[in-house]
C-alpha positions as CSV (number, residue, x, y, z in Angstrom):
1,M,-5.8,-24.8,5.0
2,N,-9.3,-25.8,3.9
3,L,-12.1,-23.5,3.3
4,E,-14.1,-24.4,6.4
5,T,-11.0,-23.7,8.6
6,E,-10.5,-20.4,6.9
7,K,-14.1,-19.4,7.5
8,S,-13.8,-20.2,11.2
9,M,-10.7,-18.0,11.6
10,S,-11.2,-14.7,13.4
11,R,-11.1,-11.7,11.1
12,S,-10.0,-9.4,13.9
13,E,-6.5,-7.9,14.2
14,L,-3.7,-10.6,14.0
15,S,-0.3,-10.4,15.6
16,T,2.7,-11.4,13.5
17,T,3.6,-15.1,13.9
18,P,6.4,-17.2,12.6
19,K,3.8,-18.7,10.1
20,R,3.0,-15.2,8.7
21,T,6.7,-14.4,8.6
22,A,7.3,-17.5,6.6
23,E,4.6,-16.3,4.2
24,L,7.0,-13.6,3.1
25,E,8.6,-16.4,1.2
26,E,5.5,-16.2,-1.1
27,L,6.3,-12.6,-1.9
28,L,6.4,-13.2,-5.6
29,I,2.8,-13.5,-6.5
30,D,2.0,-15.9,-9.4
31,A,0.0,-14.3,-12.3
32,E,-1.4,-17.8,-12.9
33,A,-2.2,-18.4,-9.2
34,D,-5.9,-19.0,-9.9
35,D,-4.7,-22.4,-11.2
36,E,-4.3,-25.0,-8.5
37,Q,-2.0,-27.1,-10.7
38,V,0.4,-24.3,-10.9
39,Q,0.3,-23.8,-7.2
40,Q,0.9,-27.4,-6.3
41,S,3.1,-28.7,-9.1
42,H,6.9,-28.6,-8.9
43,P,8.1,-28.8,-12.5
44,L,11.5,-30.1,-13.3
45,V,13.7,-27.3,-14.7
46,R,16.2,-29.0,-17.0
47,R,18.8,-26.2,-16.8
48,P,18.1,-24.1,-13.8
49,W,21.2,-22.0,-14.3
50,L,19.9,-21.0,-17.7
51,L,16.5,-20.1,-16.3
52,L,18.0,-18.1,-13.6
53,L,20.2,-16.2,-16.0
54,G,17.2,-15.6,-18.3
55,L,15.1,-14.3,-15.4
56,I,17.8,-11.9,-14.3
57,L,18.3,-10.6,-17.8
58,V,14.5,-10.1,-18.2
59,A,14.2,-8.3,-14.9
60,L,17.1,-6.0,-15.8
61,N,15.0,-4.8,-18.7
62,L,11.9,-3.8,-16.7
63,R,13.2,-0.3,-15.7
64,P,15.7,1.1,-18.3
65,A,12.9,2.2,-20.7
66,L,11.5,4.3,-17.8
67,S,14.7,5.6,-16.2
68,S,16.7,6.3,-19.4
69,M,14.4,9.1,-20.4
70,A,14.7,11.3,-17.3
71,P,18.3,12.4,-17.7
72,L,17.7,13.1,-21.4
73,L,14.3,14.7,-21.0
74,S,15.6,18.3,-21.4
75,D,17.5,17.4,-24.6
76,V,14.5,15.6,-26.0
77,S,12.2,18.4,-25.2
78,K,14.5,21.0,-26.8
79,S,15.0,18.9,-29.9
80,L,11.4,18.2,-30.5
81,G,10.0,21.5,-29.1
82,L,8.0,19.8,-26.3
83,S,6.3,21.9,-23.6
84,A,6.6,21.0,-19.9
85,A,3.1,19.6,-20.0
86,Q,4.0,17.4,-23.0
87,A,7.2,16.3,-21.3
88,G,5.0,15.4,-18.3
89,L,2.7,13.4,-20.5
90,L,5.8,11.6,-21.9
91,T,6.8,10.5,-18.4
92,T,3.2,9.7,-17.5
93,L,2.3,7.4,-20.4
94,P,4.6,4.5,-19.6
95,V,3.5,4.4,-15.9
96,L,-0.2,4.7,-16.9
97,C,0.3,1.7,-19.2
98,L,1.8,-0.3,-16.4
99,G,-1.6,-0.2,-14.7
100,L,-3.8,-0.4,-17.8
101,F,-2.1,-3.4,-19.3
102,A,-1.2,-5.4,-16.2
103,P,-4.6,-7.2,-16.1
104,L,-3.8,-8.7,-19.6
105,A,-0.9,-10.7,-18.2
106,P,-2.8,-13.7,-16.7
107,I,-5.2,-13.8,-19.7
108,L,-2.3,-14.0,-22.2
109,A,-0.5,-16.5,-19.9
110,R,-3.4,-18.9,-19.9
111,R,-3.9,-18.5,-23.7
112,F,-0.3,-18.8,-24.9
113,G,1.7,-19.9,-21.8
114,A,3.8,-17.5,-19.6
115,E,7.1,-18.3,-21.2
116,R,5.9,-17.6,-24.8
117,V,4.3,-14.3,-23.6
118,V,7.5,-13.2,-21.9
119,L,9.4,-13.8,-25.1
120,G,6.9,-12.0,-27.3
121,I,6.6,-9.1,-24.9
122,L,10.4,-8.7,-24.8
123,L,10.3,-8.2,-28.6
124,T,7.5,-5.7,-28.3
125,L,9.5,-3.8,-25.7
126,A,12.4,-3.8,-28.2
127,C,10.1,-2.4,-30.9
128,G,8.9,0.3,-28.5
129,I,12.5,1.4,-27.7
130,I,13.2,1.6,-31.4
131,L,10.0,3.6,-32.1
132,R,10.6,6.2,-29.5
133,S,14.3,6.8,-30.5
134,N,14.0,7.0,-34.3
135,F,10.6,8.3,-35.4
136,G,10.3,11.8,-34.1
137,E,7.5,13.1,-31.8
138,I,4.9,10.5,-32.9
139,G,7.3,7.6,-32.5
140,L,8.4,9.0,-29.1
141,F,4.9,8.9,-27.6
142,A,3.9,5.7,-29.4
143,G,7.1,3.9,-28.3
144,S,6.5,5.1,-24.8
145,V,3.1,3.5,-24.8
146,L,4.3,0.3,-26.3
147,G,7.3,0.1,-23.9
148,G,5.1,0.8,-20.8
149,A,2.5,-1.8,-21.9
150,S,5.3,-4.4,-22.4
151,I,6.8,-3.7,-18.9
152,G,3.4,-3.9,-17.3
153,I,2.7,-7.3,-18.7
154,V,6.1,-8.8,-18.0
155,G,6.2,-7.3,-14.6
156,V,3.2,-9.4,-13.6
157,L,4.3,-12.6,-15.2
158,L,8.0,-12.8,-14.2
159,P,7.4,-13.0,-10.4
160,G,5.0,-15.9,-11.0
161,I,7.5,-17.9,-13.0
162,V,10.1,-17.3,-10.2
163,K,7.6,-18.5,-7.6
164,R,6.7,-21.5,-9.6
165,D,10.1,-22.8,-10.6
166,F,12.1,-21.7,-7.5
167,A,9.4,-22.4,-4.8
168,K,12.0,-23.6,-2.2
169,H,14.1,-20.5,-2.7
170,A,11.4,-17.8,-3.1
171,G,12.9,-15.6,-0.4
172,T,16.4,-15.6,-2.1
173,M,14.8,-15.1,-5.5
174,T,12.8,-12.1,-4.2
175,G,16.1,-10.4,-3.4
176,V,17.6,-11.3,-6.8
177,Y,14.5,-10.0,-8.6
178,T,14.5,-6.8,-6.6
179,M,18.2,-6.3,-7.1
180,A,17.9,-6.8,-10.9
181,L,15.1,-4.3,-11.1
182,C,17.2,-1.7,-9.2
183,L,20.3,-2.4,-11.1
184,G,18.6,-2.0,-14.5
185,A,17.2,1.3,-13.4
186,A,20.5,2.5,-12.1
187,M,22.5,1.5,-15.2
188,A,20.0,3.3,-17.5
189,A,19.9,6.5,-15.4
190,G,23.6,6.7,-15.0
191,T,24.8,5.8,-18.6
192,S,22.2,7.2,-21.0
193,V,23.7,10.7,-21.1
194,P,27.3,9.5,-21.3
195,L,26.3,7.2,-24.2
196,S,24.5,10.1,-25.9
197,E,27.5,12.4,-25.5
198,H,30.0,9.8,-26.7
199,F,28.1,9.7,-30.0
200,G,28.0,13.4,-30.6
201,G,25.3,14.4,-28.2
202,D,22.6,12.5,-30.1
203,W,19.9,11.7,-27.5
204,T,18.4,9.0,-29.8
205,I,21.5,6.9,-29.1
206,G,21.1,7.2,-25.4
207,L,17.5,6.0,-25.6
208,G,17.9,3.5,-28.4
209,F,20.8,1.7,-26.9
210,W,18.5,-0.2,-24.5
211,V,17.1,-2.2,-27.3
212,I,20.3,-4.3,-27.1
213,P,19.8,-5.7,-23.6
214,A,16.1,-6.4,-24.5
215,L,17.2,-8.5,-27.5
216,V,19.9,-10.2,-25.5
217,A,17.3,-11.1,-22.8
218,A,15.0,-12.5,-25.5
219,L,17.8,-14.7,-26.9
220,F,18.6,-16.2,-23.5
221,W,14.9,-16.6,-22.7
222,L,14.2,-18.6,-25.9
223,P,15.1,-22.0,-24.5
224,Q,12.3,-21.6,-21.8
225,V,9.6,-21.5,-24.4
226,G,9.6,-25.3,-24.8
227,Q,9.3,-26.1,-21.1
228,K,6.2,-28.0,-19.9
229,H,4.5,-27.1,-16.6
230,G,1.5,-29.4,-16.5
231,A,-2.2,-29.0,-17.1
232,H,-4.3,-26.1,-16.0
233,N,-7.7,-27.4,-15.1
234,V,-8.6,-26.4,-11.6
235,A,-9.4,-22.8,-11.1
236,Y,-10.4,-20.5,-8.2
237,R,-12.1,-17.2,-8.1
238,V,-12.2,-14.4,-5.6
239,R,-15.3,-12.2,-5.2
240,G,-15.9,-9.0,-3.4
241,L,-12.3,-7.6,-3.4
242,L,-13.4,-4.3,-4.9
243,R,-15.8,-3.8,-2.0
244,D,-13.2,-4.4,0.7
245,P,-11.8,-1.3,2.4
246,L,-8.5,-2.9,3.4
247,A,-7.9,-4.0,-0.2
248,W,-8.4,-0.3,-1.3
249,Q,-6.0,0.8,1.4
250,V,-3.3,-1.6,0.1
251,T,-4.0,-0.4,-3.5
252,L,-3.8,3.3,-2.5
253,Y,-0.6,2.8,-0.7
254,M,0.9,0.9,-3.7
255,G,-0.3,3.6,-6.1
256,L,0.8,6.7,-4.0
257,Q,4.2,5.4,-3.2
258,S,4.7,4.4,-6.8
259,S,3.6,7.9,-7.9
260,L,6.5,9.4,-5.9
261,A,8.9,6.7,-7.4
262,Y,7.9,7.6,-10.9
263,I,8.2,11.3,-10.3
264,V,11.8,10.6,-9.3
265,F,12.4,8.5,-12.4
266,G,10.8,11.0,-14.6
267,W,11.6,14.4,-13.2
268,L,14.4,14.3,-10.6
269,P,17.2,14.8,-13.1
270,S,15.3,17.8,-14.7
271,I,14.9,19.3,-11.2
272,L,18.6,18.9,-10.5
273,I,19.5,20.4,-13.8
274,G,17.3,23.3,-13.0
275,R,19.4,23.7,-9.8
276,G,22.7,23.9,-11.7
277,L,23.8,20.3,-12.3
278,T,24.8,19.0,-15.7
279,P,22.7,16.3,-17.3
280,T,25.5,13.8,-16.6
281,Q,25.7,14.8,-12.9
282,A,21.9,14.6,-12.5
283,G,21.8,11.2,-14.1
284,L,24.5,9.9,-11.7
285,V,22.6,11.3,-8.7
286,L,19.5,9.4,-9.8
287,S,21.5,6.3,-10.5
288,G,23.2,6.5,-7.0
289,S,19.9,6.9,-5.3
290,V,18.4,3.9,-7.0
291,I,21.5,1.8,-6.1
292,I,20.9,2.7,-2.5
293,Q,17.5,1.2,-2.8
294,L,19.0,-2.3,-2.9
295,A,19.8,-2.2,0.8
296,S,16.4,-1.0,2.1
297,S,14.4,-3.0,-0.3
298,L,15.9,-6.2,1.2
299,A,15.9,-5.0,4.9
300,A,12.6,-3.2,5.2
301,P,10.3,-6.3,4.9
302,W,12.4,-8.3,7.3
303,L,12.3,-5.5,9.9
304,A,8.6,-4.8,9.3
305,T,7.6,-8.3,10.3
306,R,9.4,-8.1,13.6
307,G,6.6,-6.1,15.2
308,K,2.9,-6.6,15.6
309,D,2.1,-4.8,12.3
310,Q,3.7,-2.7,9.6
311,R,2.4,0.8,10.4
312,L,5.6,2.1,12.1
313,A,7.7,0.8,9.2
314,I,5.5,2.5,6.7
315,V,5.7,5.8,8.5
316,V,9.5,5.6,8.8
317,V,10.2,4.8,5.1
318,M,7.7,7.4,3.9
319,A,9.4,10.0,6.2
320,L,12.8,9.1,4.7
321,T,11.3,9.4,1.2
322,L,9.8,12.8,1.8
323,G,12.9,14.1,3.6
324,G,15.0,13.0,0.6
325,L,12.7,14.6,-1.9
326,F,12.4,17.9,0.0
327,G,16.2,17.9,0.5
328,C,16.8,17.4,-3.2
329,L,14.4,20.2,-4.1
330,Y,15.2,22.9,-1.5
331,A,18.3,22.1,0.5
332,P,21.8,23.6,-0.4
333,I,23.2,21.8,-3.4
334,E,26.4,20.9,-1.5
335,G,24.6,18.3,0.5
336,L,22.8,16.8,-2.4
337,W,24.3,13.3,-2.2
338,G,23.2,13.0,1.4
339,W,19.6,13.7,0.4
340,A,19.8,11.4,-2.5
341,I,21.0,8.6,-0.2
342,L,18.2,9.3,2.2
343,L,15.7,9.2,-0.7
344,G,17.0,5.9,-1.9
345,L,16.8,4.3,1.5
346,G,13.2,5.5,1.8
347,Q,12.0,4.5,-1.6
348,G,13.6,1.1,-1.5
349,G,11.6,0.4,1.6
350,T,8.3,1.9,0.4
351,F,8.3,-0.4,-2.7
352,S,9.3,-3.6,-0.9
353,L,6.7,-3.0,1.8
354,A,4.0,-2.5,-0.8
355,L,4.8,-5.9,-2.1
356,T,4.9,-7.4,1.4
357,L,1.5,-6.0,2.3
358,I,-0.1,-7.9,-0.6
359,V,1.0,-11.2,1.0
360,L,0.4,-10.3,4.7
361,R,-3.2,-9.0,4.0
362,S,-4.2,-12.2,2.1
363,R,-5.4,-15.5,3.5
364,D,-4.1,-17.6,0.6
365,S,-2.2,-17.4,-2.6
366,H,-5.4,-17.1,-4.7
367,V,-6.6,-14.0,-2.8
368,A,-3.0,-12.6,-2.9
369,A,-2.9,-13.0,-6.7
370,N,-6.2,-11.1,-7.1
371,L,-5.1,-8.4,-4.6
372,S,-1.8,-8.1,-6.5
373,S,-3.6,-7.6,-9.7
374,M,-5.9,-5.0,-8.2
375,S,-3.1,-3.1,-6.5
376,Q,-1.0,-3.0,-9.6
377,G,-3.8,-2.3,-12.0
378,F,-5.5,0.5,-10.1
379,G,-2.3,1.5,-8.3
380,Y,-0.1,2.2,-11.3
381,T,-2.9,4.0,-13.0
382,L,-3.2,6.3,-10.0
383,A,0.6,6.6,-9.9
384,S,0.8,7.9,-13.5
385,M,-1.0,11.1,-12.4
386,G,2.0,12.2,-10.3
387,P,4.5,12.7,-13.1
388,F,1.9,14.4,-15.2
389,A,1.0,16.8,-12.3
390,V,4.6,17.8,-11.9
391,G,4.9,18.7,-15.6
392,V,1.7,20.7,-15.5
393,V,2.7,22.6,-12.3
394,H,6.2,23.3,-13.8
395,D,4.6,24.6,-17.0
396,W,2.3,26.9,-15.0
397,T,4.9,28.3,-12.6
398,G,8.0,28.2,-14.8
399,G,10.0,26.7,-11.9
400,W,10.3,23.8,-9.5
401,N,9.5,25.2,-6.1
402,A,5.8,24.6,-6.3
403,V,6.4,20.9,-7.0
404,G,7.0,20.5,-3.3
405,W,3.3,20.7,-2.7
406,I,2.8,17.7,-4.9
407,F,5.4,15.8,-2.9
408,G,3.7,16.7,0.3
409,I,0.1,15.8,-0.8
410,I,1.1,12.5,-2.3
411,G,3.3,11.6,0.7
412,T,0.7,12.4,3.2
413,G,-1.9,10.4,1.3
414,A,0.5,7.4,1.2
415,I,1.0,7.6,5.0
416,I,-2.7,7.7,5.6
417,A,-3.4,4.8,3.3
418,G,-0.4,2.9,4.8
419,L,-1.6,3.3,8.3
420,G,-4.8,1.5,7.2
421,A,-3.0,-1.1,5.1
422,G,-0.3,-1.7,7.7
423,R,-2.8,-3.1,10.3
424,A,-2.5,-6.8,11.0
425,L,-5.7,-7.8,9.3
426,Y,-6.9,-9.9,6.4
427,V,-9.0,-8.7,3.5
428,Q,-12.5,-10.0,4.0
429,V,-12.8,-12.3,1.0
430,Q,-12.3,-16.0,0.4
431,S,-11.2,-17.9,-2.7
432,E,-13.8,-20.3,-4.1
433,R,-13.2,-23.3,-6.4
434,I,-15.0,-22.9,-9.7
């Protein structure tokens, strides 16, 4: 579609069409999408099976550094004498870094090439994991920052590589990518405590173990560094996105639903331990809830595009999420697994819908790339405030009951933002060739 045609299109509410449904195949936004050569070229991948394996292994490493801490947080806090506020900061720092460092991804990719950056960042992720598990309180916080920054950068680059090299199978690869993320989170949440207990209750083993999959991923990614993907010489820019109300609604929805997700990653095991579960049991509940996300993360976008817009779908998945959270916090412990399943169904849908909205609210891939960067950068920075607030409130009250107010406020905000972001509209900006 050329620029003149785009300008002539109505900017009023749009009904979902087969063409817009097909655009879900573009769900994985390219971090280098401002480059026309990347968008239009179809590079020959010499060994696609090796690239696919490498991508899966890299994606598996984008959540363990976050979800492995939660089941061990009480042991870490007792060992190092951390207050609840300090523990909250520990869960907040990696999420904050996801937002702060995400904008560096396209800059580094243009300077060094996406494949080289992914390899280098896998190594910095490994260094962060080693730091936080072996060098006391200072290493714990410094390693959390380094790990969060690494995940933030790779999390932007990896979908772009998938979209570029598997353009004809983007929908399938979206599912593979999402499943790898959830699987990595679930494995770390469920096995970190058993690993620690197997080696004498040493929490440093439970945290430090995840350096191994990071190094394995780097080894399998190494052959991709020499691949060539053509010249980058035609660029586009998008102006005015920060002044667009719809873009901010998408960003706020991304950030607020992410805030609830990272509260779950950072604090749900501690909440459940406070209700009488052992650390192993709490980790397994978190792991099970994350595994359930596989189903709704694949189904929610498909179902959401069957109607005229996504507002109803957003309300449903947010209601499931809040129901699961309140059930885990207040309901009788005997029904805990039912609430954990409900939570997983809700949060899998909220995350995948947040990605879907980036595509549906954009006229072309260049706008989508910039909206993706905005929603991740500002959104994850906003999301980091949730885990910190939980730590502060717990420190003030000495219990978990008051945390329900945080759930309610964030969830209500996400629904309000989602009702705006879910309308069948485009953001009011255009991409321009430089």
